[in-house]
N, C-alpha and C positions, 0 to 999 in steps of 0.2 A: 462189554468193553473200557478197562478204564483205562483212562487220563493218566499219558506219563509223567512224570517227577523229574522236571528241569532243576530244579534249585530249592535244598530248604535254607533258607536263614532264620540267622536269629527272630525274626517275627514276623516274613511272608515264608507259604508255600509256591512255589511258581512247576506250574501245568501246561504241557503243550496243547493245541488246539488245531490239529492240523500242524501241516505248516508255517502260517503266518499272524494263529493267533493266541494270547497267554491268557491263561490263569488266574490269575494273581488271590490269593483267598490270605488275607491278614487275623491273625491268632491274639491272642489277648494275652499270649508271653511276651514277657521285660528284661529284658539285663540292665546290668549294674557291673561300671569296673568291668567290661567284657562281660560276664555268665550269667546266662541267662539266669531267673530265680524258678523254682519250684511252685510258686503263686500265681497260677494266671489273674490278671489285675480286670473285673466286669467292666462290658462297655471299651473298650482300651480299643479294639482289633474296626467294632463301628467309628470311631470314632475319628481313628487317623481314615481311615475310609470314603467315611462323608464332613471331612476338612478339604481331601483331595479333590472328591465332585465338585466340590462349593470353589475349591478353588482354582479345577480347568475351567469350570462356567465365567466365574470372572475375570478371569486373563485370557478366554476365547479370541478374542478380537487379537490381542496380541501373539497370539503362538498357537496352533495347534497343538494338540494334544495324541496324545495315543488310547487312551478311553472310546471303549465302544458304547458299556449299552454297566451298570452296577443294579440293573434288575434282573431278578434268578431267573425270569421266564424268557430273556434272552440266553441264558447260562446252555452249553450243548448235553444234553440227556446224560450222556459220561458223567457226567462230573456230579451228580442225584449222590452217587455213595461217598461220597469228600463229605457231605452231609450232615452222616451218620441217620439214625433213625430219621431227620425229620428228610429226607431226600437236598432236592436243590435249595429247602425251606431252609436248611440249616445252614446255609452258605448266607445266606438274606444279611442284604444292611458289612458285611468285610469283606465282602467278594468282590471284584472288577471282571471281567472281557476286556481286554486291551488288545490293540495291534503288536505284531512283533515291532520292536522300531532293534535301527544299528547304533546301538549305546556307544556314544562319547564318556572316554576311558578316560574323567578328570569327573570328581566330585566340584559344581560351582554351587563355592561357598559365598553370600554375601558378609556382611558385615555393616553392621550402622551404629552399632555399638561397643563398645571398644569391654570383651566380657570372654572369660572360658581357657584358651590357648593364646589368640590374639593380647589380653589385657599379660598374657605372663612373658610373650615377647615383649613388647613394652618395655616395662619394667626390667625386660632385661638389658634391655636395647637398642631401647628407645623410636622402635620400627614395629612395621606387623608384615606381613610376608617381606621382606626386605626390608621397603617404602619406609622411608625416613617421615613420623610422623612431631606433630605440634612440642614443644616441652609441653611438660607442666599436667599432663593426661592424669584423671585419676579412674579410679575402677568404675565401667558403667558410666562412664561420657561417653555421651553422643559426637559419633563422628563427624569432624565437616563436610565430609558426603561422605558418603554408600562406598564399601570399598570392595570391588570383587577378587576378592584368595582362596583363587582354587588349591588341590588337593589331586593327588595323584587316586586312585580305586584299589587298594589292597586286598589282596586274593587269601594271605593273613596278613595277622599283628596289627596296625595300623595305619591309617590314609598316611603320607605324606607330606609335608607342606611344599605349592611347588610355586614359583611366579610363573608371569604374564608370560614371561620370553619362554620357559622353561613346559609351559600350555601349548606355542604355537607349535617349539616343536613337536610335541607330540599330537597335534590335529592340525598346523596349518595356523595360518597366520588369518585366513579366513576366514574360519571356525571358529576359531578361538575370539577373535573381536566379534562373532555374529553370538558364544555362545557368552559370550562380556557383558555386551552391551542387552539381549534380552531376561540375562539375571537381573540386572544392577533394574532395568523398569519393571521386573514383576517386583521387586523388591520393594520398589517404591512404593507402586499402585496400597504393595500389599501394607503398608509402614504407614501407608494414610487412612486406610481401610482401620486399620487396628486402632490407634490413633482416635475414632472417632469415636470408636466399642472403649474406648479405654484401657486399651492392649500396646505397648511397645511389642512389638518386633525389633528385639538386640538382631537379630540373626538366621540364616537360614540357610539351607543345603538346598540346592536344586540339581536333577538326576536331566539331564536329555539326548536324545537320539536323533535318530532320523527316522522318520514314516511318509514316504509314499513321496521320497527325495524333499522332503523338508525339516527344516530344523525342529523337533518338538520336547511341551514338556512330558515326560515322562517319571514312571515309577510315586511316591508319593511325593506330595506337595502343598507346600508348607501347613503341614502341620504338629501336632506336638513336640513328638516325636522326631523330625527330623530342622527344628527350629525353639529361638530362644523368644517365647514369650515370656515378658513381667508385665503385672497388672501398674496402671501409669503412675497409680494414687500411694504405689508400693517400691517405686524410681526413686535410688540419690544417689546423684557421685559420689563415689568413695566408697559404697558399701555392694554386696552381691548379690543384688535381691530377689528375692525368689520366683522359680518360673513353671511355669504353664504343663507341666508335664510329671517327672516319676522323683520328682524334689521329695517329696515325703517318702520314699525312695531309701532315698542316697540319703538323705540325713538319717535316717534310720541305722543303717546302716554303718553310716559314719562313726556314731556315736555306741553300735555292739560293739565295737571290738574284731570284728571280725576281722583277718588277714587278705581280702578278696581271692585268694585263692581257691579254685570248689572240690569240696561242696559251696553253695551258699547256705546262710541257715535260715527258716522259717520265720515268713514274714509275718508280724502280732495281725489281726484280722483288725485294728483301725485303723493298720497304714496302709493297706490293703488296700478298706474302702477310702480313705485319704485321695489318694490315689488316684483312683477311680475316678473322686466328684471333680477333681483338679483336670482330667481330660474330655468331662463333659462340659465342665464348667467354659476350657480354651469353645471347644467348637460352639456351644450358645452362645456366645458375646459375640465369639468374630465371623458368626455366618447368620445373627438375628436368626435362626432356626430354633425347634426341640429336636432333641434328640429320641426323641417317644415317635418324631413324626417321621423319622428315620426308617428303611428296611429293616428287620431284623428287630422289631423293637421286643421284648419281651412282652405276657398278656398281664 
């Protein structure tokens, strides 16, 4: 009997395991400018999974999580067909068995630096999510304090930035405050750990849910896909530092003349390889571990 498919996203596929558990399978798919590209990025799924497990361990005293196991031996036997000819081992390293959570309808974003859409807003109005910032800040400047800047979860199109008061309207004052406090403290810890390894965590997105009556960290946590990581020695205010993610892909696509509408152009092998290396480097530097020691390493 096969596991029921709950959801297929740009990167992850979710399968029901009974009524209270989910098998979260992370692919090597990569999307850019809201289009899924044809070429997989080797080891991307393993990096996102290994990074999430690393940070859930580092933050375990701060909050519980939805994680049950990353060990294929703990996956249900029915999952074997999802791993192809390799069976359960075909899921190794890129799959998590997790508790089903009651998810908050918020993207819980914390920003420590002025970048991305935050920089665009500041340049336009001197604010970040409607909150006034000091005058004269530059792109990539460190913010005076990490800021909680939530957004909605859009089922179609782009998420919408919202104020804290709007977050209160969605989940209530107590839950919104708890989410803010948890995410800001998790960001502070991650940023401090990153700096020790020469990496700046410019911003990150958390997803929270209720597991066994408690607010818990869910989905991916502090990965290159959910965060903006910069090499500390490449950071300079007034610039747009390269990030440890799909930056080589974005740069190549921007220079290719593509109109950012499907179908996407084929990525050159060297761009695929460079992107894979950036993901692996982010994991190994931030965790202090080798990806070769994580589940699913290629022989």
